[in-house]
C-alpha positions in Angstrom: 0.0 -0.1 0.2 1.3 3.7 -0.9 1.4 6.4 1.5 0.0 9.4 0.4 2.8 11.7 1.5 3.3 15.2 0.4 7.0 15.8 0.8 8.7 19.1 2.3 10.2 21.1 -0.4 12.4 23.2 0.9 12.3 25.4 -2.6 9.0 26.2 -1.1 8.7 25.9 2.3 4.9 27.4 2.4 3.3 24.5 0.5 1.6 22.1 2.2 3.2 18.9 3.4 2.3 15.8 5.6 5.5 13.8 5.9 7.9 14.3 8.7 10.4 11.4 10.2 11.9 12.3 13.7 12.9 9.9 16.2 14.0 11.1 19.2 13.2 11.1 22.9 14.2 14.1 25.4 14.2 12.9 28.8 16.0 14.0 32.1 18.7 16.7 29.7 19.3 13.4 27.5 18.5 13.3 23.9 18.4 10.0 22.0 18.1 10.1 18.1 19.4 8.4 14.8 17.9 5.6 12.7 16.6 3.6 15.4 13.0 3.3 14.8 11.7 2.6 19.0 10.1 -1.0 18.1 10.9 -4.1 18.8 11.2 -5.1 15.3 13.8 -2.6 14.9 16.3 -4.7 17.5 17.2 -7.1 14.9 18.4 -4.3 12.4 21.6 -2.7 12.2 20.9 0.7 13.3 22.9 4.2 14.3 21.8 5.7 17.8 23.0 9.1 19.3 23.1 9.7 23.0 23.6 13.3 24.2 23.8 14.0 27.7 23.8 17.7 27.7 21.2 20.3 29.3 21.7 22.5 26.4 21.4 20.5 23.9 18.3 18.8 25.6 16.6 21.8 26.3 16.9 23.3 22.1 15.7 19.8 21.1 12.7 20.5 23.3 12.4 23.8 22.2 11.9 22.1 18.3 9.6 19.6 19.6 7.5 22.4 21.1 7.9 24.4 17.4 6.5 21.5 15.8 3.8 21.0 18.0 2.7 24.6 17.6 3.2 24.7 14.1 1.0 21.4 13.3 -1.4 21.5 15.7 -3.9 23.7 13.8 -3.6 21.2 10.8 -4.0 18.1 12.6 -7.8 16.6 12.0 -9.6 15.8 15.1 
């Protein structure tokens, strides 16, 4: 089955898009990110993970996630 995704076009940033692929966890001033899908299936794959234990970096990631939530909240169907 094909996904009906509209990818983001950097040359047309105001055009609609519905495709995002962020993989991260922010907890206790730690950021975990990388190619790893947080699922049981990913446990058997060759994945990369980056663990950053830094309050400043965690804060910037938190700001980024909050901006995404604010930006896309109004566009999410209920």
